[in-house]
C-alpha positions in Angstrom: 86.0 79.8 78.3 82.5 79.3 77.0 81.0 82.2 78.9 79.2 84.9 76.9 80.6 88.5 77.3 77.1 89.7 78.2 77.0 87.2 81.1 80.3 88.5 82.5 79.2 92.2 82.2 76.0 91.4 84.1 78.0 89.6 86.8 80.5 92.5 87.2 77.6 95.0 87.3 76.1 93.2 90.3 79.4 92.8 92.1 80.4 96.5 91.6 77.5 97.8 93.6 78.6 95.8 96.7 82.1 97.4 96.9 82.9 100.3 99.2 84.6 102.1 96.3 83.9 100.7 92.9 85.8 101.9 89.9 84.6 101.2 86.3 86.8 102.0 83.3 85.4 104.6 80.9 85.0 101.9 78.2 83.1 99.5 80.5 79.4 98.7 79.6 76.9 101.3 80.8 75.4 98.8 83.3 78.8 98.6 85.1 79.4 102.4 85.0 76.0 103.1 86.4 76.6 101.0 89.5 80.2 102.1 90.0 81.0 104.9 92.5 83.7 106.2 90.2 84.2 106.1 86.4 87.9 106.3 85.4 89.2 107.1 82.0 89.1 104.2 79.5 91.8 101.6 79.3 93.2 103.3 76.2 93.5 106.5 78.3 95.5 104.8 81.1 92.4 104.4 83.3 93.9 101.7 85.5 96.9 103.9 86.3 94.6 106.8 87.0 92.5 104.7 89.4 95.5 103.1 91.2 97.1 106.5 91.9 93.9 107.9 93.3 92.4 105.0 95.2 95.1 102.5 96.2 97.3 103.9 99.0 101.0 102.9 98.7 102.8 103.2 102.0 106.5 102.3 102.0 107.2 103.1 105.6 110.0 102.0 107.9 109.2 101.7 111.6 112.1 102.9 113.8 112.6 104.4 117.2 111.7 108.1 117.4 114.6 110.6 117.7 114.9 114.3 118.4 114.6 115.2 114.6 111.0 113.7 114.7 109.5 116.1 117.2 108.0 118.5 114.7 106.3 115.6 112.9 105.1 114.1 116.1 103.7 117.4 117.3 101.8 117.9 114.0 100.4 114.4 114.2 99.2 115.0 117.8 97.3 118.1 116.6 95.5 116.1 113.8 93.8 114.2 116.6 93.0 117.2 118.7 95.9 117.0 121.2 97.8 120.2 120.8 101.5 119.9 121.6 104.3 122.1 120.6 107.6 120.8 119.2 109.3 121.8 122.5 106.7 119.9 124.6 107.2 116.8 122.5 111.0 117.1 122.7 110.8 117.4 126.5 108.5 114.4 126.8 110.6 112.2 124.5 113.6 113.1 126.6 111.8 111.9 129.7 110.5 108.7 128.0 113.4 107.5 126.0 115.8 106.6 128.8 113.2 104.3 130.3 113.4 100.6 129.4 109.7 100.1 130.0 108.7 102.7 127.4 109.3 103.1 123.7 108.2 105.5 121.0 108.4 104.4 117.4 107.7 106.3 114.2 106.6 105.3 110.7 109.0 107.1 108.4 108.8 107.6 104.6 111.8 107.2 102.4 112.0 111.0 102.1 112.3 111.4 105.9 108.8 112.5 106.7 107.1 110.8 109.6 103.5 109.7 109.0 102.7 107.9 112.2 103.9 107.2 115.7 103.2 104.8 118.6 104.0 105.1 122.3 104.0 101.8 124.1 104.9 100.9 127.7 105.1 97.7 129.7 103.0 97.2 132.8 103.3 94.7 135.6 99.8 93.8 136.7 98.4 91.7 139.6 95.7 90.3 137.4 97.9 89.3 134.4 101.5 88.8 133.4 103.5 91.5 131.9 101.4 93.6 129.5 102.3 96.1 126.7 99.9 99.0 126.6 99.6 101.4 123.8 99.7 104.9 125.3 99.2 106.7 122.0 98.9 105.9 118.3 98.5 108.4 115.5 98.6 107.9 111.7 98.6 111.0 109.4 95.6 111.8 107.3 96.2 110.4 103.8 98.1 107.4 105.2 95.4 105.7 107.2 94.0 102.3 106.1 97.2 101.3 104.4 99.1 99.4 107.1 101.0 102.2 109.0 99.1 101.7 112.3 99.3 97.9 111.9 103.1 98.1 111.4 103.4 100.3 114.5 101.4 97.9 116.6 103.4 94.9 115.3 106.6 96.6 116.3 105.2 97.4 119.8 104.5 93.6 120.3 108.2 93.0 119.5 109.1 95.5 122.2 107.0 93.6 124.7 108.7 90.3 123.9 112.2 91.9 124.4 111.3 92.9 127.9 110.1 89.5 129.1 
């Protein structure tokens, strides 16, 4: 390429300090490691794998309508945000909401069956605007935030609104 290795190392060292979480490999130059927020094991010690497992969230969720088997998960997620609700209360509320065509509750489920997020959306008829979908509640479990679970729930709620038009 015609670029000296030292020039690249200096360039990476300045870029690293601008990142929210910067990871340097254990065998990186000292200037890069000094500016990084985390130093992973070296490339020879599977440092890239180590960093990916710890710092890149992987969320393979499927958004689906909530059902009675989700109530314990939904109740636990409510409590994470400071809204205490028992499993029985959530069950009763879901039973009241689900028959209504103007409301929907979706969950983000993992392949193993755990629920790591939920959204409650309803449709409103307004004088000042056409039909609107409003998010009544949205919770994503700790450890699964910032990896697309909330976005997927919101995207599904927009589909719900289109169906009712």
